[in-house]
N, C-alpha and C positions, 0 to 999 in steps of 0.2 A: 723440410721434406718435399713441400711443393715446388721449390726451386730445382731440387734434384730431379722430380718427376718431369718437369718441364724440359730440363736437360737431357734425360733420357728419351723424351719424346722427339726432340730435335735430332738426337742421334740415330734414332730409329728411322725418322725421315729421310735424313742424310744417306743412310745405308741403303734404304729401299730405292732411292733415286739413282744412286751409284750403282746398285746391282743391276737395274734395268739398261743402264747405259754400258756396263761391262759384260753383261752376259754373252753376247756374241763372241767377244774375244776369249771368254773363258772357255766356251765350247771349243774354240780352235786350239787353245794352249793344252787342253786335256786330251785332245783326240789321241788315241792309240795309247793311253795310259791306264787304261782299265776303268774302274769305278771312279769317277772324279770326286766323290763325296768321301772316300776312305783312302786318299793318298797319305804318304808319309809327310808331315808337315807340322810346324808350329801354329799356335793360335793364342789369341788373346781376348778378353771380354770385360764388359763392366755391366752393373745391373743393380737390382734392388731386391729386398726380401721383407717378409712379414715373419715375425718371430714371436712363438707362443710359449711362455715359460712353464716348466715343470719343476719348480724350485720346491724343496722341502725345508724352509726355514720356519722354525716353530713360531706359531702365533701370528704369522704374516703371510699375505697373499701378494702375488706379483701380477702386474698387468701387462698385456701383449705390447710389442713395440715394433718398430720398423727399422730397417738398416740398409746398408749398401755393401756391395761386394765387387771383387775384381779377381780375374783369373788368367793366368799365364800359363801355357802348357806346350807339350810336344807329343805327337801320335805317330810312334814308330811302326805301328801295326795296325791293321783294320779292327782288331778285337781290343787293343789296349791303348790307353792314353795316360800320360803321367802330367800332374799339373800342380802349380802352387795357387792356393786360393786364400785371399784375405776377406774377411767378414766383419763389418763393424755393426753393432746394434746401438741405437739411441737408447736412452735410459729406460730399463724396466723399473717402473714405480712401484714401490712397496707399500703395501697398506696394511693397517690393523683393523680388523672389524670392530665396529662399536655398536650398541643398541641402546636406546633410551625410550622412556615412556612418554608420550604426549597427551595431556589431559584431554578427554573426550575421543581419544582415538584408540582402537584395540586391535591387536594386542601390543605390538612394539613397531616402532620404526626403526629401520636400521641404516647405518651410515658407515663410511670408511674415512679414516685419517691417514693421511700419507705420512710415513716415518722415515722414508729413505728411498734410495734408488740403486741400481746396479747398472754399469755401463761395461760392455764386453767388446773385445777385439781378440779375433781368431785368426791365426796363420797356420796353415796345414799343407803338408806336402800329400797329395792324393794319387791314388792309382784309379782309373776308371776302366770298367770292363764293358765292351759291347758285344753281348753273347750273340745277337742276330745278325751282326753286320755280314758275315760271310756265308749266310744261310741262303741257298739258291731261291730266288724268287722274292727275297725281302726288298722292299724299296730302299734305295740309298739315301733319299733325302730325309727320312724319319728314322732315328737311330736311338733306341732306348739303351741306358746303361745303368750299372751299378756302380757305387763309389765308396771308398774307404780312405780315410786319411787320419794323420797324426800330426801334432804340433802344439805350440805353446798357446795357452789361454790366458790373455790378460784380463783381470776381472779387477774393476774398480768399484768398490762398494762403500756406500755411504748411508750407515743406519744409525739413527738417533744422535747425529752429529759426530758419529766415531767412524772415521774413514779409514779404509785400508785397501791396499792393492796387492794382489796376489796372483802368481803366474803358475798355475798347474799345468801339466800336460793333459792334452784332451784328444778324443777320438771325434771324427766327424764321418758319420755313417749314413748312407742314403742311396738315393738314385734318381733318375731323370729321362729326359729325352732332348735330344739335339734335332731341331728342325732346320733344314737347310733352305734357304731362298735361291741361292747359287751355290756353286762349289767353294766360293770364298766367304759368303756371309751365312750365318746362322743365328738362331735364338735358341737358347738352352734354358729348359724349365727344369728346376731341381728342388728336391726335398732332402733334409738332412736332420738327423739327430745328434746334437752335441753332449757328449758325456766325459766328465774329468775323470782321469784315471786315478788320481791322488789329490787330497786337499779339496776343499770347497765342493764336496760330492753334492752339496744341496743345490748347486748352480748348473742346472740342465735346462735344455730347452729344444724346441724344433724349430726349423727355419724352411720357410716355403717362398721361393723366389724365382728370379730368372735373370738373364743377362743376354746382351747382344755381342755376338762374338765375330772376329774376322780371323780367317784361316789362311794363312800365306800358301 
């Protein structure tokens, strides 16, 4: 994850330097085309996230983890965008609580014992709604949105040396904000809740993250 963070930092610095160099040309290209931050166009981005589990596996607790994400989409209208999002989470560690009595100490000391892990891969087709994009007086550089998506959720579970991979259909519901540095470069901050529609209903979690995007 440290390697990924370093790579992401390099991407951000590269984008920032490129944005400064390109901004005068962008202004010329967008002259006369309305708001340059809400044009019809394709976009793509990469980033990372922090994931907080909301599992309901009997007798087990899950720990938070981190992951990476990628997004590719198209915005046909200022208020609507469609994209394909890939989210990968490094293992959620599964623990079973334990308690033991230590002579001379009271009442109990507690500990946790790892008994398994869960790795997830999520691919969703999403619609993003930008409700304020065409409101008069709203700034074009800062664009909040709501999102909803659906797609396969690959869950690789290893509990007490028993491994299984299941692929339920899951929803990805949330929202966020796109912040534009230039008409072509933006940072997107996103929060989403992942819920399986069928099977493995105990594997739910929140994701809080962001990605750096290029808009063609």
